[in-house]
N, C-alpha and C positions, 0 to 999 in steps of 0.2 A: 573747746569752743567749736561749734559746727561751722561748716562752710557758709551757711546762711548768715550766721552771726558775724562772720568776718567781712561780709559785704557791707559797704556803706549804705546807710538808710537815706533815702531821698526825701527831703523835707521841702515842701513848697513854702517859700517865704512870701507871705502876703502882708506887706508892710507899707507904712507911710512915714517918711521922715528919718528912717534909721541911717540913711547914707548922709543926710545933712547934719545930723546931731553928733556925729563922730563915734557912734556906738557900733557901726557895722563891723569893724574889726573884732569887737568883743563877741558879737553874734557868731562870726566865723570861727573864732577861737573855741567857743563853747561847743559848737557843732563838731569841730575837729577832735575834741576830747572824748566824744561819745561815738566816734566813727560815723558821723553823719555828714551829709552834703546838702547845702541849700541849693534849690533850683528855683527858677523864676518862670512861672507858667507863661507860655506864649498865648497871645490873645488875637482875636480878630479885631482890627481897629474900628470896625463898625460897631462893636460893643460899646465903645466909649460914648457914642451919641445916645444910646438907648438904655444903658445899664441902670441909670437912675430910675427909670420907669419899671424895669424888671424887679428892682428891690423896693420900690416905693419910697426911695430916698433921692431927692434931687439936691446934690451937694455942689458947692462952688469949686472945691479943690479937685484938680485933675488927678493928683496922686491918690485921692480917696476913690475916685471913679475907677482908677486903674486897679485898686485893691478889689473892688467889686467885680471887675471884669476878670481878674485872675482867679477869683473864687469860682466864677462861672466856668472858667476853663478847666479848673480842677474837677468840678462836679461832672462836667460833660466828657471828661477823659481826654481832653486835648493834650494834657500833660499828665503822664502817669507818675504818681508819687505815693510814698508810704505813709506820710503824715503831713500835717499842715501847722505852721507856726504863724499866728496872726498877731501883729503888733503895731501900735501907734504911740504917739507921744503922750505922756502922762498929762500934759497941760492942755491938750486939745479936746474940747468937749465934743466937737463934731466928729473927730476921729474916734472917740469912745463909742459914739452911737453907731458909726459904720462898723467898727470892730465887732461890736456885739451882734449886729445883724448878719455880718459875714460869717461869724462863728455859727450862729443858728442855721443859716442857710446851708453851709457845708455839712453840719451834723445831721440836718433833716434829710438831705438829698444824697448822702453817701455813707459808706461805712468806714471812712478814713478818720483815724484819730486826730483830734484837734486840740491845741492849746492856744490861749490868747494871753497877751501881756502888754502892759503899758510901761514904756521905758522912760528914763530920764537921761540927762547928759552924763550921769555918773554910773549908769548901768554897767556892770562888769560881767565878764565871762563866768565868774564864780556864782553870781546871782542867778544866771540862766541855767547853770549846769544841772541842777536837780530836775528842772522842768524838761529840758531836752533829753536827759537820761531817762525820765519816765516815758516820754514819747517814743524813744527808740526801744525801750523795754517792751512796750505794748506791741510793737511791730515784731521784734525778734523773739520774744518769749511768750507768745500767746498760748502755746501748748502748756506752759506752766500755769498761766493765769486762769486757765479753764479748770484747773484741779478743784474738786469739791471736797475731797476726803484726804486727810493726812494718813500716811501709812508708814509702817516701820517705827523706828525709835529715832526721832530727830529733835533738834533744839533750835531756838531762835534767840538772838540778842538784839535789842533795840537800844542803841547808844544815843540817847536824846540829849538835848541841850541842858536840861535841868535834872532829869532822872534817867537811869539805865534800867531796863527791864530784861528779864530772861525767862524763857519757859522751856520745859521739856515735854514733848508730846509722844504718845505711844498709841498707835492704831486709832487715831481720831479723838483722843482724849488728852486733856492737859493733866499731867501727873506731877509736875513740879513748877514752882514759880519763884522768882526773885525780883525784888524792886528796891533800888537804892538810889540816893542822890548821886548825880554825876559830879565828881570832883576831878580826879585824874582819870582820863578816859579808859586806859587799859586796866587800871586798878579797880575802877568801878565796875567794868565789865566782868572782870574775874570774880568780884564779890557777888554780883547778881547771878552769874552763871553757877557759882559754887552753891548758892542758896537753892537754886532750882534743882541742881543735881542731888543735893542732900535731901530735899523734900521728896524727890522722885525715887530715891534709893537706887540710883544707878551711877556707874562710874563714867568719867569722861571718855574712856576707851570704848564704852559700849555704844556711844552715840554714832549713828550711821551717817548722818549728814547734819551740817550746821549752816544756818543762814544768818546774816547780819544786815542791819539797816540802821537808819538814823544818821545824825551828823557825824558820828565817829565810825561809820560802817567800814570804811577802808582800813583804818588803823586797827580796829578790833578784828575785822575779817582776816587781815594778813597775820595778825598775832596768833589767831586760833586756826589758821589755815582753813577757813570756811569754804564750803562748796558753793555757796551763794552769797554774793555781796550786791545788794540791790537798794535803789532809792526808796524813799518812804511813801511816795504817792501810790504806786502799784501794790506795795507790800501792805500798807495800812488799809487801803480800800479792800484788799482781799481778806485781811484779818477781821475787818468790820463786818462784812457781809457773812463771813463764816460764823462769827460769834452771834450774830443776829438771826442766823438761819434764813438768810435772804440771798442765797447764791444764785437763784433763778429769778429772772425778771428784772425790773428797774428798782433803783434805790438811789438815795442821795446820802453821801457820807460827809459829816462835818467833824473835823478833827481839830480840837483846840489844844495846842501843845503849850510847852513852857515859854517859848519865845515866838512862835508863829502859829498860823492856823491854815487849814486847807479845806476846800469845798470840792467834792468829787462826785460827778454824775456817773453811776455804775450801771452797766447792763450785763446781766448774766456773769457777774463777778469781774468784768473787765472795765477799767475806767474809759469813759468816752470823752468827757470834757472835765477839766479840773483847773483850779487856780490856787495859788498860794499867797498868803498875806505875810507881812513881816516888815512893813514900812515903819510901824510903831508898835511897841510892846503893849500899848494900851488895849490891844485886842487879843491878849494872850493870858496864859496862866500866871505870868509874872505880875500882871496887874492885880490879880486876886491875892497873891502872896503879899504884896505891898499894902493893900487895903486891910487885909486881915491883921497884919502886924500893927497898923495904925489903930485898929479897933481893939487890939490887945487880946485877940482870940487865935486859937490854933486854926490852921487852914482846914483841918478836918471838921471843925465846928462852924466854919464860915458859911457853908451851904445851908445848914439847918437854920441859921440866923437869917439868911436871905429869904428863905421861904416864908418867914413870919413877917417880912417887911413889905412896904408899899413903895415902889420906885417912883411913883407919881409925886411923892412928897419931897423929892430931892431934885434940885435943878442942876443940870450939868451943861456947861457951855462949850466943852471941848472934848475931843476923843484922845487928845495927847495924854500919854501916861503921866506926865508931870502936871499939866494943867487940869487933867481929870481928877487926880488926887487932890489938887488944890481946891477944886469945886466941892468935893466930898468933905474935906476938912472944914471948909467954910460953912457947909450945911450943918455939920455937927456943932459948930460955934453958934449957929442960929437956932439950935434946939432940935434938930432932926435926931431921930433915934438911931442907934447902931444898926438895928434891923433894916430900917429904911435905906440907910447908906449901903449896906451889903446888897440889898435888892437892886439898888440903882447901879452898883458896880456890875452885877450880873447882866442887867439889861443893857448897859453901855457896851459891853463886849459883844453881846448877841446882836445888837443893833449895828455895830460896825461890820460884823460878819455879813449881815443882811445887805448892807449898803455897798460893801466893797467886794465881797466874794460871791454871794449868791446871785448877783446880777450877771455873773460871768458863766453860770452853768444853768442847765434846765433842771429846775427843782422838781423831783418826782418822789411821791411817797412810796415806801416809808422813809422818813428822815432818820438816819442812824447817827447818834451823837457819841463820839468816842474821844479818847485822849484823857489825860489826867484831870482836866477841868470838867469832864463829864460826871465826875464823882461829886462835884459841888452841886447840891440839889437845886439851888436857885437858878442854875444855868438851863437845864431842860425846861424848868417852869417858865423862864423868860422867853425861851425859844418857842415854846408852845403858844404862849400868849401873843407873841409877835406874828408868827406865821400862820397860826390857826391850823396846824398840821399835826398828824400823829408823830410823836418823837419817841424813838426807841433808844434806851440806854442798855445795851446787852451786858450780861455778867462778864466781868474781867475786861470791861471796855478800855481800861487804861493800859492793857497789855496787847492791844491790837497789832502793833509793829512786831513784837516778838512772836506772837501767834502766827501772823502772816508769813514771817520769815521761816518758821518751823514747818508750816504747811507747804510752802513753795519748795523748801529744801528737800522735802520728801520725793520730789520729782527726780532727784539725783540718786535716790535709793533704788528706784525702779529701773534706772538706765543700766 
């Protein structure tokens, strides 16, 4: 690890209510785990009287005005920071509006990476860890994230919540792939890696560098003595733009995983703004698995069925995975076709991502859809219909984590 990576990353905490709700110690604990330090931008008190006019938002809360004033201090360089963490209470509608405007303001007027989050009284350090790890990665490893070409013979393993993926790459080409269900983390990683090595016809001793990502990245990375162990925000966005051949310019990545989803605004291969979902599995691949099981079809056939259906024919009154399934079952009982139910399930997931994730990032074309759920044909169709944007599903879209890990790991071959 370089001397730069040993230095704590300075993160401006632009927040409202975290100290009153009891979650501030969790914030500090998460920051400590990624060797980061929260700082509180100093402001000119005169800002407090005029800041609402500057933002076009006149709010009653003094804490929310303080948020806007601190954002202005960050942009003007009054406080020098490496990144910004913007957060407000999940239950505060006014806070959500201010949080969103502050995020846009900092992103538009500076090159400082930003993440935003809405907390509850139960927010824990582990919930925040991936987000803060991604923010510090963007600061510390920008030299890796700017890589556009994989070199040498490297491998990547993505230990996900429901599936484990592995790839072997040689001189910018994927030469081996493995994809298995995640049961026992280490055993699943060994199986996926073995499949990728077998297809590539190389031995594990020939691999020059290995990268790991996903939920099991630390366990798998330590087991295989990986050169790179990195969170999935930066790795997946890098893999997505690489596979879609959109490493230059702007793009938006939507990653629908087995248990959560991510929306990431990318500029020249580097995440600028991003958000993660995971409050309810109703917006994840798990929802598709449960619906396909109820319909009596294999998940591989579920997408083709959804393409044939009309989601307008099915009424859903909840995004919750339990009540959402109940709505679809009731629709079947009233005569809805399985195709219509499959289409409604796809639209429900996409609509949740639109309402919960895409409001937190600046959506720029092209929109790159990745993750295991991108292989379900009804999902890109629903996304295109909802957003009226060009949606790209690149080849091997389900392998983005493993591909990104292998690509970034090649930076260690060059050193």
